[in-house]
N, C-alpha and C positions, 0 to 999 in steps of 0.2 A: 457385087461389092468385093473389095479386097479385105482379106483377113489373114492373120498370122496363126498358123496351126502347127501342132507338134506331132510328128510321126513317131510311133513307137518303134523301138524301145526307149526313145527319148535321147536327150543330149543336144547341146546347142547347135550342132551341125544338122540336126533333124528338124529345125524350124524352117518353115516355108511360107511365103506369102502367096495365097491362092485366090482365085475368083470363086465366090459362093453366091447363091441366090439370096437376095435380101430377105430377112424375116418379115412376116406380116403380123401386126398386132391383133390380138383377140379383143373381145368386148371389155375385158378387165385388164388390158395391158397398154403400155405406151411404147412407141417406136422412137428411139433416140439416135440421132446422127452423132456419132462419136468423133470428137476432135482431138482428144489427147488421152494418154495413159501415163502411168509412172511405175517404175520398177520397185519391187519389194523383195526381200530375201525369199519370201514364200513363192513368188513368181519364178525366181531363179531355181528354187528347189524343185518345182514342177518341171521346168524346162530341162533341167539337168538330171532328171529321173531319180532324184532323192525322194520326191513324193510321186506316187504312181497316179496316172490318170488314163483316160481312154484314148485310143488312137484318133488322130486328127482333131484333138481338142483345140478349140480357139483359146489362146493364152490370155493372161493378164487379169488380175482382180480389180484394178482401179481404172475408172474411166470418167471422163467429163465430156458433156456435149449438150445438145439442145433437142427438145421434144419436137418431132416433126409430124407425129400422128398420135392420137389417143382414142382408145375404145370408148364406146358410149357409156360404159359403167365407170369411167375414170372421172373423178371430180377434183382431185388434188392438183393435177397438172393440166396445163393448156399448151397448145402448139406455140413454140417460141420460148418456153421456159428453159432456163439453163439449169442442168442437173448434174449430180455426181452419183456414182454407183454406191451401193452398200456392200460391205464385205460378206455379211450374213443376211441375205435377202429375206430369210424366214424369222429373223430375230428382231421383232418390232420393239419389245420392251421387256422388262422384268428379268428374272434370273435366266442364265444360259441353260439350255438343255441339249441333249444329243440331237433332237429333231431340229432345233433352231440353228444348229451348226451346219446343217446340210445345204448344198447348193452354192457353195462359194464359187464365184466366177473364176474361170480359168483353171479350176481344179475339179470340183464336183459338178460344175455346170458350165455352160458356154461363157467364154471370157469377153473382155472388153477390147481386145486387139482386132477390132473390126470396124468397118465404116458405119455399119448400122447394127444396133442391138435392141432386142425387144425383151420386155419383162413386166411383171406386175408393179403396181405403185410402190410396193415395199422394197423393190430392188433399187430405188433411187430416193434421194432427197434433193431439195433445191441446193444450188451452189451459192457460195457467199456473193453478195452483190459487189460488183467491181472487180472480181477476180477474172483473170484470163482463164481460158480452158486449161492451159498447162498448169497454172497455179492450182486450180480446182482439182485437177487430177492427182495432186500429191496428197490429198486429204483422207480418202476413205480407209486406208490401212494405217499408215504411219502416224498421221496427226490424230486420228481417233484413238489409236493405241496409247499415245502419250496423254491425250485428254482423259481417258478412262483411268490410266495409271495414277495421275496426279489429282484430278478433280473428283473422281468417284471412289477409287480404292483408298488412296492415301489421304484424300480430303484436305489438301494443303490450304494454308491460310497465309495472309500477309505476315511477314517476319519469319516464316519457316525457312529452313535451308534444305535444298534439294541437290542430290548428287546425280550427275548424268555421266554416261560413258560413251566416248567416241564421237564421231561426226556423221553418223548415218541419219536417215530421215527421222526416225522416232526420237533419237537423242536430241537433234536440233529443235524439233517441235517441242520436246519437253523443256528445253532451255527457254524457248520463247514463251511458252505458256506459263511456266513458273515465274518468269520475270513479269509477265503481264498481270499475274495474280499477286504481285508484291512480295514474292519469295526471293531469297538469295540463292545463287547457283554456284556450285563447284563442279567443274567439268574436267574430264580426263581425256587424254589422247597420247599416242606414242610419237607424235610429230610436233615439233616446235612451231612449224609453219601453221599447222591446224590449230594449235593452242592459241596462237595469236589471232586467228580468225574467230575462235570461240570467244575470246575476250572482246573482240570488236562487235560480236553479236550480242554481248551482254553478260557473259559469264563473269562473276565477281572474283573467283579464284580458279586457277587451272593447275593440273598436276600431270607431269609426264610420267606415265606408268612404266615406261621402259627404263627410266633413270631412277625411279623410286619404287622398289618392289613392295614396300609397305605403304602404298598410297592410301589404303583404307585408314590407317592410323593418322596419316597426314591430313586427310579430309576431316577426321574426328577433331584434330587439333585446330585446323583452320576454322571450323564451324563453332569453336568455343564450347565443346561439350558433346559433339555428335550431331550428325545430320538428322533431319526429321523424316526424309523420304529418299529412297534410292530407286532410280529407274534402271533395273538390272537386266542387261541384255546379253551378258557374257555366259552365264551359266556356271558350271562347276569350277572353272579356274578363277573366277572373279567373286563368287559368292562369299568366300571367307573374308575378302577385303571389304565387301559391302557390309557384312556383319560388324566388322571392326570399325567401320565408319559411323555406325548409327549411335544415336543417343539412346538411353534407356527408354523403351517403349516405341522406338522408331519403326518405320514401315518400309519393307522391301517389296517392290512390285516386280515379280519375275516374269519377263515377257520374251526372253531370247535365250538361245543355247549355242551361241557362236563358238564356244570353246568345247563343246561336246554335250552328250546327252546324260552322262552319269559322272559322279565324282564324290569325293568326301565332303562332308559338311561339318563344320565345327559346332556340333549340337550344344555343347555346354555353354559356349559363348552366346549362342542364340537364345537359350532359355534363361540364362543368367541376365541377359539384357532385356528380358521381357519383350522381345521383338515380335512384330507381326510380319507375315509374308503372304502375299496374294499371287497366285498364278493366273495370268490373263491371256486371252487371245482377242485382240481388237475390241469391238464393242457393239452395242445395239443400235438400231436405227434411231431410237429416241435420243440416245447419247450423241449420235452424230448430228441430229437437229439442234441439240443444245450447243454443241461445239460450233456449228455454223453461226448461230446467233452471237456467241462470244467473240468469234473471229471478226465479225462485222463491227463489233463494239470496240475492240482493242487494236484493230489495224495490223495484226500480224501478217507478214508476207512470207510465204514459203521460200526457203533457200533452194534454188535449182542449180544443180551442178552443170548439166548439159542436156541438150535436146537432140534426139535422133529420129530419123525417118522410120516408118514402119518396116520397110524392107531391110533395115539395118538393126532389127531387134536383137539378133544374135550378137552383133558387135556391141550393142549396149549392155547386154549381159556380161560379155567379156570385160568391158570397162568396169562393171560392178564387181566382177570376180577379182579383178586386180586391186581392188580397194583403193583406187586412186581418186575416188569421188569425195566431194564435200557437199552433203545435202542430197536432194532427190535427182534421179535420172529420169527424164521425161521422154515420151514418144509422141511425135506429131503424126497422127494417123493419116492426115490428108496430104502429107508431104512425101515425095519420093526422092531418093538420093540422086545426086548429079544434077 
């Protein structure tokens, strides 16, 4: 089978598509024919050696495909079922623990950039009915992170106002999920073209953060007293604005550090506002199952920027690196370039 591996010491030029022996399922495992994957910042960090992994690691955390074989101890899945991967295959439910964080595909375990993948039942859930493989492959990291941020941590309700940042996968899913839940959305971007697309996708108000350095105060004013929840992807350079945007008692969900790993925090404004902040990394298998059910009910369709063949995975990462995308970048595992 074909698989995209990373040679150490890493870097996009060290990605190679090679031929490997297909894995064989054990009695408590399923064999999945992978059709699609999608890029996340986590995958880029592994490929570009920001996150260390072992030599010849098969890349990519997200995958979608169909079950082609199942061990005799497997009862949840049958041959022909369409499934998606789980980001934390050992985190079934309950609070996160260090042990439940182990085994992330494409990082601490074999990834999804392969024609066949084997794993226990906990490594997969069913895909939403009616989704293509490419659509389904956008869900395990980005969509689940947005779901947990809004529905689990911030527990938004109809009439709330949510602030989202940018046009990456998590932010667009957050916009769509918030709107489906009856919330109002204020979205930011540094591109007028992207702001127009955010409004077309359902954003009630948009702010160009390049033209408005006090965009947090603007969001506070537009929301009529402060937003209820912020999906915070920026980190130190944006956290102060997120705090300024919140109503008293508002909730900031920190899930990204695109502007760096450390920085100053306006602590007085944070405690004076009686704010809450959660730090999260993706979500559990049970949360993913809840999300799939909700998607089937509300008809959300992922925003896909572009689709690349497996042998152009490095080029897809370069496209991501250039920040030219709007939505998710997908990989068609069965397609070859040319």
